[in-house]
C-alpha positions in Angstrom: -9.3 -2.4 -20.3 -10.2 -1.9 -16.6 -13.7 -0.7 -16.1 -14.8 1.3 -13.1 -17.6 -0.3 -11.1 -20.9 1.7 -11.3 -21.1 1.7 -7.5 -17.9 3.6 -7.1 -16.8 4.9 -4.7 -17.5 1.8 -2.5 -16.3 3.3 0.8 -16.1 7.0 1.7 -15.2 8.9 4.9 -18.8 9.9 5.4 -19.7 6.2 5.9 -17.1 5.6 8.7 -17.4 6.7 12.3 -14.3 8.2 13.8 -12.5 6.3 16.6 -13.0 9.2 19.1 -15.6 12.0 19.3 -13.1 14.9 18.9 -11.7 13.5 15.6 -13.1 13.4 12.1 -12.4 10.8 9.3 -10.8 12.4 6.3 -9.8 9.3 4.4 -10.9 5.7 3.9 -8.5 4.3 1.3 -5.6 2.0 0.3 -7.2 -1.2 1.6 -5.7 -4.6 1.6 -8.2 -7.2 0.4 -8.7 -11.0 0.7 -11.4 -13.7 0.7 -12.3 -14.9 4.1 -14.9 -17.6 4.2 -17.8 -16.5 2.0 -16.9 -12.8 2.4 -14.6 -10.3 0.7 -12.7 -8.7 3.5 -10.8 -5.4 3.4 -8.5 -3.8 5.9 -9.2 -0.1 5.2 -6.7 2.6 6.1 -8.8 5.1 8.1 -7.1 8.5 8.3 -8.4 10.9 11.1 -7.6 14.4 12.3 -8.8 16.7 15.1 -12.3 17.9 14.2 -11.8 21.4 15.6 -9.7 23.4 13.3 -7.9 26.6 14.5 -7.6 29.6 12.1 -4.0 29.7 10.8 -3.1 26.6 12.9 -2.2 23.2 11.6 -3.0 20.4 14.1 -0.8 17.3 13.9 -1.9 14.2 15.8 0.7 11.6 17.1 1.1 8.9 19.7 3.2 9.8 22.7 5.4 7.5 24.8 2.4 6.5 26.9 0.5 5.3 23.8 -2.0 8.2 23.9 -2.7 10.4 20.9 -1.7 14.0 21.5 -2.0 17.0 19.1 0.9 19.3 18.1 -0.1 22.8 17.0 1.9 24.6 14.3 1.2 28.0 12.9 0.6 27.9 9.1 2.9 30.9 8.6 5.6 29.6 10.9 8.9 30.3 8.9 10.5 27.2 10.5 8.0 24.8 8.7 7.0 24.1 5.1 3.2 23.8 5.1 2.1 23.7 1.5 1.4 19.9 1.4 -1.9 19.1 3.0 -0.6 15.7 4.2 2.7 16.7 5.9 4.5 19.5 7.7 8.3 19.6 7.3 10.8 21.6 9.3 13.0 23.9 7.2 15.8 24.3 9.7 15.6 21.0 11.5 14.5 17.4 10.9 11.1 17.8 12.5 8.3 16.3 10.4 4.6 15.7 11.3 1.6 14.4 9.6 -1.7 16.2 9.5 -3.7 13.0 10.1 -3.1 9.7 11.9 -4.2 6.3 10.4 -5.3 3.0 11.7 -6.6 -0.2 9.9 -10.3 -1.2 10.1 -12.1 -4.3 8.9 -14.8 -4.0 6.2 -16.8 -7.0 5.0 -18.9 -7.8 1.9 -20.9 -10.7 0.6 -20.7 -9.5 -3.0 -17.4 -7.6 -3.1 -19.2 -4.3 -3.7 -21.4 -3.4 -0.8 -19.2 -3.2 2.3 -20.0 -2.8 6.0 -17.1 -1.1 7.9 -16.5 -2.1 11.5 -17.3 0.5 14.2 -13.9 0.3 15.9 -10.2 0.1 14.7 -8.6 -3.3 14.2 -4.9 -2.3 14.2 -3.9 0.9 15.9 -0.4 2.6 16.3 1.2 1.4 19.5 5.0 1.2 19.2 7.5 4.0 18.9 8.0 3.2 15.2 4.2 3.7 14.7 3.8 7.1 16.4 2.5 8.8 13.2 0.2 5.9 12.3 -0.2 2.5 10.6 -0.9 2.7 6.9 -1.6 0.8 3.7 -2.1 -2.8 4.9 -1.7 -5.6 2.4 -3.1 -9.0 3.1 -1.5 -12.3 1.9 -3.0 -15.7 2.8 -0.3 -18.4 3.2 -1.8 -21.7 4.2 -4.4 -21.1 6.8 -2.9 -17.9 8.1 -3.3 -14.3 6.9 -0.2 -12.1 7.0 -0.7 -8.3 6.9 2.3 -6.1 6.2 1.8 -2.3 6.7 3.7 0.9 6.8 4.8 1.9 10.3 5.3 5.7 10.3 7.1 7.7 12.9 9.8 10.4 13.4 12.3 7.6 12.6 11.0 7.2 9.1 8.7 4.7 7.3 9.3 1.1 8.1 7.4 -2.1 7.2 5.9 -4.2 10.0 4.1 -7.5 10.0 1.2 -9.0 11.9 -0.7 -12.3 11.3 -4.1 -13.6 12.1 -6.3 -16.6 11.5 -9.7 -15.0 12.2 -9.4 -11.2 11.8 -10.3 -10.8 15.5 -7.0 -11.3 17.3 -3.5 -11.0 15.8 0.2 -11.6 16.5 2.7 -8.8 16.0 5.9 -10.0 14.3 7.6 -6.5 14.4 9.6 -4.6 11.8 10.6 -6.7 8.8 12.1 -3.9 6.6 13.6 -0.9 8.5 13.3 2.8 7.4 13.0 3.9 4.8 11.2 1.1 3.0 7.6 0.6 2.1 5.2 -0.9 -0.5 6.0 -4.4 0.5 4.0 -7.2 -1.3 4.3 -10.8 0.0 3.9 -13.8 -2.3 1.1 -16.2 -1.3 3.2 -19.3 -1.4 6.8 -20.2 -0.9 9.0 -20.6 -3.9 11.6 -23.4 -3.6 11.2 -23.4 0.2 11.6 -19.6 0.7 9.2 -16.8 1.3 9.4 -14.0 -1.3 8.5 -10.3 -1.1 8.9 -7.2 -3.3 9.9 -4.1 -1.5 10.7 -0.5 -2.3 13.8 1.1 -0.6 13.7 4.9 -0.5 17.3 6.0 -1.3 18.7 9.4 -0.3 21.1 11.3 -2.5 21.7 8.5 -5.0 19.5 6.0 -6.7 15.9 5.7 -7.8 12.7 4.6 -6.1 12.5 1.1 -7.6 11.1 -2.3 -6.8 13.4 -4.9 -5.3 12.9 -8.6 -4.4 14.0 -10.3 -1.2 13.7 -13.9 0.2 13.3 -15.2 3.8 13.2 -18.5 5.6 10.7 -17.3 8.3 9.0 -14.1 7.0 11.0 -11.9 9.5 14.6 -12.1 8.3 15.1 -11.0 4.7 18.0 -11.1 2.4 19.0 -12.1 -1.2 17.9 -8.6 -2.4 17.7 -8.2 -6.2 16.4 -5.3 -8.4 13.2 -6.1 -10.2 11.7 -2.9 -11.7 13.5 0.4 -11.9 11.8 3.8 -12.0 12.2 5.0 -15.6 12.7 8.2 -17.5 9.3 7.9 -19.0 6.9 10.6 -17.7 4.4 8.4 -15.9 7.2 6.4 -14.1 9.7 9.2 -13.7 9.1 9.9 -10.1 8.9 6.4 -8.6 7.5 2.9 -8.8 6.4 0.7 -6.0 4.4 -2.5 -5.1 0.7 -2.4 -5.3 -1.4 -5.6 -4.8 0.3 -8.7 -3.6 1.2 -10.9 -6.6 -1.5 -13.1 -8.1 -1.0 -16.6 -9.4 -2.1 -17.1 -13.0 -1.4 -19.9 -15.4 1.0 -17.6 -17.3 3.0 -16.5 -14.2 2.8 -14.2 -11.3 0.8 -11.0 -12.0 1.8 -7.9 -10.1 -0.1 -4.6 -10.1 2.2 -1.8 -9.2 1.9 2.0 -8.8 4.0 4.7 -10.5 4.2 8.4 -10.0 5.5 11.1 -12.3 7.4 14.1 -11.1 4.2 16.0 -10.4 2.9 13.2 -8.1 0.2 12.0 -10.4 -0.2 8.3 -9.4 -1.1 5.7 -12.0 -1.1 1.8 -12.1 1.0 -0.6 -14.1 1.4 -4.4 -14.3 4.1 -6.9 -15.0 4.3 -10.7 -15.2 7.1 -13.0 -14.0 7.7 -16.8 -14.2 6.5 -18.8 -11.3 10.0 -19.9 -10.3 11.8 -16.6 -11.2 9.9 -13.7 -9.5 12.7 -11.3 -10.2 12.5 -11.7 -14.0 9.9 -9.7 -15.8 8.6 -11.4 -19.0 5.7 -9.1 -19.9 4.6 -5.7 -18.7 2.4 -2.7 -19.5 3.9 -0.1 -21.8 1.5 2.6 -20.6 -0.6 2.9 -17.5 -3.3 0.2 -17.1 -5.2 2.7 -15.0 -4.9 6.4 -14.3 -7.0 9.0 -12.4 -9.8 10.2 -14.6 -13.0 10.1 -12.5 -13.9 13.0 -10.3 -13.4 11.0 -7.1 -9.9 10.1 -8.4 -9.0 13.7 -9.4 -10.3 15.4 -6.3 -10.0 14.4 -2.7 -7.6 14.8 0.2 -4.7 14.4 -2.3 -6.0 14.4 -5.9 -4.8 12.8 -9.1 -4.2 9.4 -7.3 -5.2 5.8 -7.9 -3.3 3.4 -5.6 -4.0 -0.3 -5.1 -3.1 -2.5 -2.1 -5.2 -5.5 -3.1 -6.7 -7.4 -6.1 -8.6 -10.6 -6.5 -9.1 -13.1 -9.3 -12.7 -14.3 -9.5 -12.9 -16.9 -12.2 -11.7 -15.1 -15.3 -12.3 -11.7 -13.8 -9.6 -9.4 -12.3 -11.1 -7.3 -9.5 -8.8 -4.4 -8.7 -9.6 -2.5 -5.4 -7.9 0.8 -5.2 -7.7 4.0 -3.2 -8.9 7.2 -5.0 -7.4 10.6 -4.2 -6.3 9.5 -0.7 -10.0 9.7 0.1 -12.1 6.7 -0.8 -12.1 3.1 -1.9 -13.2 2.0 -5.4 -13.2 -1.0 -7.7 -12.3 -1.6 -11.3 -12.7 -4.9 -13.2 -11.4 -6.6 -16.4 -11.5 -10.0 -18.0 -8.2 -11.7 -16.8 -7.3 -13.4 -20.1 -7.8 -10.2 -22.1 -5.8 -8.2 -19.4 -2.9 -10.6 -19.6 -3.0 -10.5 -23.4 -2.6 -6.7 -23.3 0.8 -7.0 -21.6 3.8 -6.6 -23.9 6.4 -9.4 -23.8 9.9 -8.3 -22.9 13.4 -9.7 -23.1 14.5 -8.8 -19.5 18.2 -8.6 -18.6 17.2 -8.9 -14.9 16.7 -12.2 -13.2 18.8 -14.8 -11.6 18.4 -18.6 -12.1 15.5 -20.1 -10.3 15.8 -19.9 -6.5 16.7 -23.5 -6.0 19.8 -23.0 -8.2 20.7 -19.6 -6.9 22.6 -20.9 -3.9 20.9 -18.9 -1.2 21.8 -20.0 2.3 20.6 -18.8 5.6 
């Protein structure tokens, strides 16, 4: 159903200048997307690492207490660390964990939604002690005349979700952590529902539970409650590992359309979709039985972390669904489908989830 754009990949690391001369860009992916004036605007996650590599040494960049980026050196054969994953180094005997790259968000602009110009400097960089390992996977939601960007704030404390807002994509206001560790893949609805802001989020349980999508409501975008399960990771192979939010929900005449990601137990990432009523965003009324999109192209199978398609943003252009996605934790790409045919492809379900509409649910703050 979704057709890859012939210009793919749209943005690659080779097109982006590093933020400092001793670093190299290793990933330009998982971008939030919105319309801003007559442009399509992305906030691209730019992952960087030290350009000089030592033989047998893994270099892990992080922000110290002064706000400066320092580099920790770990021997690849150090018995105290697990070093097989190219993205992360984990301590075997302690709780030390480090990333092999550090990410910031950078603005990219396009007149046609295909040919993008990426800004020369970062837009949002890690600053606080809950961002010391980087800021990742920004998602943009326009509410009224303001754009809200939620993102993963990564540090030794875990993965939290933080929020900033802007009206011009030049300056911004920090609103702080809105979901504490470990929680990510937050998607904000673009309008209030019965006077409340609504979000999907994905808690990351420890010994018990699955990585599933939950819903929460808020009176002010900062304080969240009323949590309810929406979509649970399943036993089916393609969803057996986890599910989590993708693009912020899109309003359609048939209900709210959500594109989500799912991973199997081998960390192959695909995309799925579900539909909910406008006034009951926790009740799924139609969904995809199989992946709507899975890694098949070379740039999706091979990259910094292969076998991955992952979306943080989608747009509806007339009757065309434009899905922007990260490929192999490396580059940005685009796939498109006629919206009406795409919605027709979803299977109607009789969901046991879902409370009454929010105005009758009795939520009080």
